[in-house]
N, C-alpha and C positions, 0 to 999 in steps of 0.2 A: 470241344465245342460240338454241339449237335448239328446235323445237316440242316435242320430247319433254321437254326440261328445263322448258319453260313449263307443260306439263300436270302434271308432277310437283310443281312448286311450287304450283300451284293446288290440287291434291289435298291437299297437306300443310296449307295454310291452312284448307281445308274441314274436315279431321279436327280441327284445333285449335279451330275454332268449335263443332263438335258437342260436344267435350269440355267446353268452358267453359260453353256455354249450358245444358248439362244440369244444372249445379250452381247456376244463378241462378234465383231466384224470379221469376215473370212479373210485370212491372210493369204500371202502368196505361197507357192510350192515349198520354198526353202523354209519359210517360217513355219509351215505346217509340219515339216519333218522335225524341226527343233522342238516345237510345242508338243509333238507326239512323244518324243523321247523324254522331255521334262515331265509330261503328264504321267507317263508310265512310272517314272521314279517316284512322283508324289503319290500315285495310287498305291504303290508298294509300301511306302512309309505310312500312309493313312491306314492301310489294311493291317499292318503290323501293330500300330498304336491301338487301334480298336480291339484287336485280338488280345493284346496285353490287358486292356481295360476290362474286357469281358472275363478273361481268365482270372483276374483279380477279384471277380465277384461284383463288379459295378453294374448290377442289374438295374438299379434305379436310374443311372445316367443313360443307359441304353434305351430304357422305356421312354425317357423324356425326349431323346433324339427322334424316336419314331412316333411321337405324338402328333395328332392332326393339326395342331396350331404351330408346329415348330418351323422356323425359318432359319436357314444358316446365316451366321454373321461372319464378320471378317476373321480370318485365321491369325491368331497372335503367335509370334515366334516363341519357341520353347527355349528357355534358358539352358545353357550347358551346366550340368551338375557334376561335380567331381566327388566321387565316393571314396573315402579312405578305407583301406582294409581294416577289419576288426582285429586288434592285437590278440594273440593267443594267450599271453601271460597276463598277470595282474597289471592294471593300469598304474603308471607312475603319476604321482601328484604333479599337477602343472604349477610351476612357480608363478607367484603373483607378479604383477608389474613392479619394477623397481621404483620406489617412491623417493623422489629427490626433494629435499627441503628447499623452501623458497629462500631461506637465509643460510649463510655458511655456518658450519659447525662452530659453536662458541669455544674459544680456547680459555682455559682457566689461567688467570694471571699468576705469574711466578712471585711468591711472597718471600723468597730468600733475600734478606736484606743484611748487608754486611754491617759491622760496627760503625765504620766510617760513614756509610750511607744513612744509618739510623741517626747518627749524631748530626748529620747535615740536613735532615729533613724536618720540617715542622710537623709535630704530632699532637694528638689530643689524648690525654690520659684519663682513665676513670677517676672520679673524684676521690680525693684523699679523705680520711675520716674527719669527723667534726673537730673544730679547733684550728689553731694556727697551722698553716700548711703552705705548700708550694702551688704556683699556678698550674692549670691543667689544660687550658684551651690554646691551641696553636702555638705551643712552646717548642723549644729545642732542648733536647737532653744534653747534659753536661758530661764531660769526660773525667771530671774530678769532683771532690767533695766540698766545693765551696758553699758557704752558707746560703740557704734559700734556694738552692738549685735542685733540679731533678737529675740525680746522679745515676748514669747507666753503669751498673756494677757488673753485670754478666749477661750473656745471651746465648741461645742455642737455636737450632732449626729442626723442623720436622713437619709432616702433614698432620696437623692437630685437629683439623675440622673435617677430614675425610673427603676432600674434593679432588684428590689426586695430585695436588700441587703442594709445595713446601711453604710453610709459614715461619715467622720469626717470633721467638719468645724471649722476653727481656726481663731482668730483675732491676727495678728502679727504686731509688730511695729519695725521699724528700729530706734534704739535709737540714737539720735544725740542731745547732750546737754539736754535741758529740753523738747524737742519735738522729731520730726522726722516723716517721712511719715508712714502711716498705710495701711494695706490691710487685707481683709477677704479671706482666701484660703480654698478650699475643697480638702481633701486628701482621698485616697482609698488604697486598697491593690491589687497587681496583683496576678496571680495564684500561684506564688512562695511565697506569703506572704510578699513581700517587699512593704514598704510604697511608694506610687507614688502620684504625684500631679495631681488632676483632673482639676483644673482651678481656676482662680481668680473670686471672687464674686463681690467685689467692692473695690475701693482704694480711699484714700484721694487725693486731688488735691491742687494746689497752690491757685486756686479760691475757690470753694466750692464743696463738703464738705471738711472742713479742719481737721475734727476729727471724729473718730469712737468710740462710747461709749460702745456698747453691741451688742450681736447677739443671735438669737434664731431660731431653725429649727422646723417648725410646721409639722403637720401630712401629708399634701399633698406634702411635699418636698420643700416648699418655705423657703428660707433662709431670715429671717427678720434681718435687721441691723439698729441699731439706729445711725444716722449720725448727726453731728453738723456743723453749718455754719462756726464757727470760732474756732480755736484751743486755748486752754488755754495757758497762758504764755505771756511774754512780759509785764507783769504787770496786766493782767486781769485774773479773775478766770474762771473756767469751767462753772460756773452757767450763765455766760453771753452768752454762746453759745445757739442758737436756735436748738432744737432737733426734729428730725423726724424719724419715723419708715418707712423704705422702704423695699419692698419684691422683691426677685430675684429668678428666676427659671432657670434650665438647659434647654436650647433650642438650637438645632442645633450645639452642641459641645461647647457651651459657656453659661455663665450666662447673663441674661438680666433682667432689672427691669420690674416687672409685677404689682406692687401695690405701693401705697404711693405717696406722693408729689414728684415732680421732680425739684422744685425750692424752694428757700428761699425768704421770704419777707425781708424788711429792718430791720436790727437789731437795736433796740433802744440804744444799747451800742456802736454802731459803728459810725465812722465818716469818712470823706474824705477830707483831706487837701493835698496841694501840695506846692512845693517850686521851685523857680528859683533864680539864683544869677549871678552877673557879676564877672569877674576876678579881683583879687586884684593886682593893679599895684602900687608899692612903688616908691617914689621919695625922694631925699635928702632935708631935711628941713634946716632952718637957723642954728639950734643948732647941725647940723651934724647927727642927727637921720634920719631915713627913715620912711615916712608916706604914707598912702594910704587908699582908701575906697572900699567897695564892697556894691552893692545895692541888698538887699534880698527882694523878693516878696513872701508873704505867702497868699494863697487863700483857703477859705473854699468852697469846691465843693459839700459838703453834703447838705441834706435837712433840717438839724437842726443846731442850734447854737453849738459852741464849747466853753467851759469855758476857756480853756487855750491851748496854743500851745508851746511845748518845742522846741527851736531852738538850734542846736549844730553846731559849726564851728570847724572843725578839722585842724586848722592851726598849724604850728610848734610852739614849746614852745617859740621861740625867737620872734614870732609875737604876740604882746599883744594888748588888746583893748585900744583905746585912749578915749578922752573925748566925742567927738561928736557922736551923733546918738544913744546912748544907753539909753536915758531917758525912752522910752516905756517899757524897761525890768523891771521885778519885782526885785527890789534890784539892787545893784551895781554889775557889772560883776567882777568876781574875777580875778585878774591879774595873779595869780599863777595857776589857774585851767586850766587843759588840758583835753578835749577840752574846748574852750570858749563857755559858755552857756548864753541863754537869754530866759526867759519864758514870753510870751506875751499873751494878751487876755483881754476880751472875743472877739470872732469873729463870727459874725452872718452868717447865711446861705447865700452863694453867695458873701460874703464880701471879700475884699482883704486888706492886710496890707503891706506897703512898708517901709523898714528900710534901711537907708544909714549909715552903720557902719564903723567907722574909726579905723585904726590899726597903730601901731608904732613899729619900730625895733630900738633898742638902738644903739647909735653911737659906731662904732667899732665892732658890731656884724655881723659876716659873715652869709649871707643867699643867697642861690642859688635859682634856680627856681624849682617848683614842683607842685603837685596837692594836693588839700584839699577837703574833703567832707563837704557839707552843708546839714544838715538833720533836718526835722521837724516831730513831733509826736503830735497827739491830746491828750488832757487830760480832765478829768472831773473836777468838782468843788473841789474834794478832792485831786487833782493832781495825780490821778491814770491814767495810760496810757490807751487809748481806742484803740481797733483794728481798723485799717484803711482798708477800703474795696478795695482801689486801692493803695497799698503801693509802687508800682513801681515809682510813682512820688513824693515820700517823700524824696528822696535823689538826689542831683546833685553834680557834681564835678567841681571845679573851679581851675584855675591856679593862682599861685602867683609868682611874680618876682620883 
């Protein structure tokens, strides 16, 4: 600071003292001594503050203080400022405040359901395929295969939907006779502990697969199901069914196949035969009875030979086989048997057999008009029925009159 600046600062403080002291009533001797000491300390602090301001280059503030119109105002107390030392190393990131959720952390319900618990709880199943079936809404699964029940055949556990909790997967069959449709269903629990249905993994179809044999949930949540191309029954054992393990995963709110085969090859135990037939028209014979014929065409549409084909004609009991046309049948047709049967064969792949079968209605026997089913089924050399891969064309209806 220059000498001129120092003298100017001193003159300013002197003018300030004269102005203030002129307005203060003179105190006693003791008060004067105390005021003198305090004034000295304040003068030193003010001098130091002004010097620091000037040293910092605050020439604008200093000029304003010395202006002709300046009048001193009340002195505001200076706040205490704590200065932290600057760190010598790189600054560490300051962690943000800990955020606490307003609601407690949601706990995923435990979906591990024992067999006894699943049998004892009302459940809702995905709909069975079209046609006769079992109820699905608010039902209880059955522990046995009684008719019309939803039979709990097997179950396993695993985290199938990836939520960190275990779910339950069950193999269920709608029991209809010796068979019925089947499906694998995943179950879970909601927050209230109630058993709820997560979704269907896989189900049998009229085509393939026709049977579900087993299930298994592996560590990554894949549900493995052993499927079969043909259902046991109808005269053929379960061993004839070709079996495959297929894997299913929960994706986008549903189960989709992710591993294993998607189709079946030809089953060596299966066949494919079809039938057509003409209407049975009866006319009066010379002896007063009524006779007529129907022409039945049986065709082997499969890739291999068929040892035998069982033909069944569901005509009324009054309509009995006559002499003509029945020679290709194994044995004589039984006149009292209902329906009328005829076993023929063998039949090569692609071959067709045509039979013109005669019938007779005894004289005086009343017979109206109606419908009769004509049905064919493939058999092996031991006369065991074979599954037909396209059984929709195994039956045809004819009229009789």
